[in-house]
N, C-alpha and C positions, 0 to 999 in steps of 0.2 A: 319606213318608220315604222317602231312598235307604240302601241296606245301606252299611253302614260307616262310619255318620255319631252318631256316639256322643255328640258335643254337643249333635244334634236332641235326642236319646232322651232324654235328660238333662233336658231344657228341658221336654218332653212331662211324665215324669214329674215332676218337680218341680212343673211348672201343675197337674198333676192332685191333686198330692197338697196344694198350698195349697187347693185348693179344697173338699178335704176335710175338711183342718185346721178351715178358716174355716166348716166346715157342722157339724161335731161338737163341740159344747163338751164338756169333761172331764165328766164325773160325771151327764151327762144324762139323760134316757131314752134321746136318740136314740143317743151311747156303747155305752149296754148293748144295745141294738139290735145297732150296728154290730158289738159283742161277741161275739152269739151269730153273727152272719153269718160272723166270720171262725174260729170256733171248729166253725162247720158246714163251711166250707170245707177247711178243715185235718182235719175229719173224711174228705171228700172225697179228697183229697191223698193221705191216709193209706191212704183205700180202696186207689189205686191201686195205691202204693206197694206195699201186702203184695201185691197182686194180681200186682205183677211180681217181687217177692223176698220168700217167705214168713218169711224170716230177717232183714228189715228189723225197726228199732228202732219198737216199736207208737207211740211217743210223737213222733218226730223232725219232724212234721208241724206240731204244738202248741208250740213252742219260738217261733218267728218267728210265730205267730201273734199268743201273748203277748205279746212287743217289739212288734209292730206296734200293739196294740191301746192297751197302755202310753202308747207313744209320743203318740195321738190322744187317748185316750179318758179315763185315768187310771188309778191304782192298782185301782180297783173294776172297773172294767169287765176288766182286764187277772188278775186274781183268777178272776173267772167265766170266761174262756176256761181260766185253769190248769184249775179244778174241772172244768169241762162235759168238756175232754180226758182229762183223767186218769180220770173216771167213763165215756166213751167208751170210751177205750184198752181201763180194765180189765173192762167190761162185752163188747166186742165184739172187740178187738186180743188180746187175752192168751187163753191157752189155759185152760180148755173156754168155747169162743165162748159168747156170751151167760150169763155165769153169772159170779157176781160172788165166787167159787171159785179160789185162784191155785194152780196147782199148784208150780210153778216159788217155788224161793226166788228166785231172780233176777227173777221179779216186781215180788216185795214190793220190793226193793232198788233196782228200776227206777222205780216210785212213788213211792219217796222220792226219789230225786232228781230224778226232774222235778219236784216240788213245791217241792224246794229251790233249784234253778237256776229255777225261774219267778219266784218269790219276788224272788230275786236281778235275775232279768230285768226283772221290773216297777218293782223298785226303781231301780234303772239308769236306763230306758227313764222312767219319770217324772220323774225327777231331772229329766235333759234335757229334758224337755217343759216343766219347770219353768224352769229357766234359758234357755231358748228362748225363752220366755212374758216371763220378766223383759228379755231384750237387746228385744225387738220394745215392748215398754213404755217401756222407756230411747231406744230410737231415736224411739218415737213423741214423747217428752218435748223431746229433740234439737229435732227441728224444730220445734217451738210454739218451742222459745227461738228458736232462729236466725230465726224471722219473727215474732217478738216484737222482737228486737236490729235485722231490718232496718226494723222498723215506727218502732220509736223513732228508727234512722238518719235516716232518711226525716224522722218530724220536726223532728230537731235543725237538717238541711241546711236547711229551708222556714223556721223560727226565726234561720238565719244571714242565709239570701239576703233575708227579712226587714227585717231590721235592717241590713244591708249598703243594699238599696234604700235604707230612709231616710235613711240618713247619706248616701249617692251625692245623693240629692235632696235634702236640706241643702244639702248641697256646693255643687250646683249653684245654688243661689238664693244662698248667697254668693257664687258666682263671678261669676254673671250681676249681681247687683247691684253688687259690686268693679267688674265690667266696664264697668258704666255708668256707673257715678261716674267713670269713669276716661278714659271717652271724652267727659265732659262739657267742654266747656272754659271 
């Protein structure tokens, strides 16, 4: 892929997401496994962020994981990512590390805001997923209707051709009879 070709990159990403969307049914066990994978990836990314900057938010990597999971897996898997993210951040990233004690008041507020925003993200992304699914279903029905109309049109044209053919054969017989009678002396 050439550098500076965003159309090709966008097409490749769209293709990968379409394959992923086709293979992960919302609410299925596969969607929950996908959610766990997203939570783990977000946790690893969060560890990297904390390594780069100790003062970064301990939950920043989980927001996109919640949204992405809701888009593909629905609300249940997104809630799982949010819960896993909150528990992991609370246990690992918030001081004191490896403890569920919260020494800073800001950490309590951070967890509450994370829970609230995660639920908004999950609901919004799931709503978008449902609308997209409905549009896909309507597009499928539209294609079926167009195919059915094309089939019916072909049948009507065949019927009209048959009627015209019968009429022309009858007219040619009358014409042949009339012309042969006129040609007799």
